[in-house]
C-alpha positions as CSV (number, residue, x, y, z in Angstrom):
1,M,-19.4,18.1,-10.6
2,R,-20.0,13.9,-10.5
3,R,-16.9,13.7,-12.7
4,G,-14.5,15.4,-10.5
5,F,-15.8,13.4,-7.5
6,G,-15.0,10.2,-9.7
7,I,-11.9,11.4,-10.1
8,L,-11.5,12.6,-6.3
9,L,-12.2,8.8,-5.5
10,A,-10.1,7.0,-7.7
11,T,-7.4,9.3,-6.2
12,I,-7.6,8.7,-2.5
13,A,-8.2,4.8,-3.5
14,L,-4.7,4.8,-5.7
15,A,-3.2,6.9,-2.7
16,L,-4.6,3.9,-0.4
17,F,-3.6,0.8,-2.4
18,G,-0.6,2.4,-3.1
19,A,0.5,3.4,0.8
20,V,-0.7,-0.2,2.0
21,P,2.0,-2.3,0.7
22,I,4.3,0.7,1.7
23,A,3.5,0.5,4.8
24,T,3.1,-2.9,5.6
25,T,6.6,-3.9,4.1
26,S,8.3,-1.3,6.4
27,I,6.5,-2.8,9.3
28,D,7.3,-6.4,8.7
29,S,11.2,-5.1,7.6
30,G,11.1,-3.5,11.1
31,A,9.1,-5.6,13.5
32,S,10.0,-9.4,11.9
33,T,12.8,-10.1,9.4
34,P,11.6,-13.6,8.5
35,N,8.4,-12.1,7.1
36,S,10.3,-9.8,4.8
37,T,12.8,-12.7,3.3
38,E,9.5,-14.6,2.5
39,W,8.2,-12.0,0.1
40,G,11.3,-12.0,-1.1
41,D,11.4,-15.1,-1.8
42,R,7.9,-15.2,-3.5
């Protein structure tokens, strides 16, 4: 039971960490192009 909860937590954490960069980049490219070019240079 405890192990399953840990796996569930890890899955949620991975999903969040995976979704945040995608969301921020899509927002950046849609709202302000200079931001996206800045990220590209890094």
